[in-house]
N, C-alpha and C positions, 0 to 999 in steps of 0.2 A: 470498552474499546482499548483502554490502556493494557488490560490483561491480554487481549488478543495480540496486540503489537509485541508485548514483552514475551509472550509464549512463542511467537513466530521467531523472534531473535534467539530464543533458547533452543528451538528445534531445528531450524534450517542451518545446515553447515554453510558457511560463506557469508552469512549475515551476522554481524557482530554489533553489540551495543555495550559501550564501556562507560556510560554516564551514570549519574545518580537518578533518583526518582523525579527530580525537577526536570532534568533533561528528557526523561521519558514522557512527562506531561507535555513538554514543548514539542517533541516529535509527534505525539498524538494530535496536538493542536495543529501542527503543520499538515498532517494527513487529513484532518477534518476540514481544514481550509481548502486543501487541494480537491477533496471530494465534493465540497460544496460549490466551489467556484470554477475550478479549472476542468474537472472531469466532465461536467455537462457540456462545456464548449467543445472539448475533444470528441465527445460522443456525437455531437451534432455534426462536426466536421467529418467524422468517420462514418456517417450514416450510409453513404453509398457502399462502402466496404463492408459495413455490418449487414446490409441487405444481401450482398453477393455471397458473403461467407456464412450466412444464416446465424449471425450473432457472434461468430468466433473472433471478429475484429474487436469486440468488447474486451477480450483478454489483452489485446495489444494496448488498448487504452488504459486498462488497470495497471499493467506492467509499467507503462509510461508514467503514470501518476506516482506509483511507488518509487520508480527510479528518480523522479523529480524530487520527491520527499527525501530520499536518501542523499541525493546531491545537496539539497538545501541544508539538511541537518549536518552534513559534512562541512559546508561553508560556515555554518554557525558554531562549529566545534562542539557538537552535542554528543560525540562519541559513536556515531553510526557509520558503519562501513559495509561494503558489499564487495566480494571477491570477483564478481562477474555477473553476466546476464542470467546464468542458470540459477544462481541463488536469488536473484531479483525476481525471476519468473515464479520460482517456487514460493517465495515470500508473498508475492501478490496473490497467488492462488490460495495460500493458506489464510491470509488476511480476509480475502473475499468469502471463502467458505465458512470460516469461523464467525465472521461478522454476520453472515446470513443466519447461521444457527442461533447466535445470541439474539438477534432481532426477532426470530420466530419464538424463542423462549420468552422474551420480554413481552411480546404482544399477547401471549396467552397468559 
């Protein structure tokens, strides 16, 4: 997961990471916490919208979680910044896709 987050910051223009490897581990821990505890609550609250949009509202939830992690990392001075919603949306998409690919590889 740390490699996925690091790669996302390297590839997506507008997402920057200026910390060391300890800060990266803390950012990944924040993302893992948000995915484990906050994301399920948001997905449940967004269930009607997810049904109406055939699951596309899940993207909004994922972007919200990534935006929350970027904000929290900024508050903790971990060196994470985003220039706007476009970078955050692209970052959330890349993290989701790459995490799914890594999960499939690890399961096999």
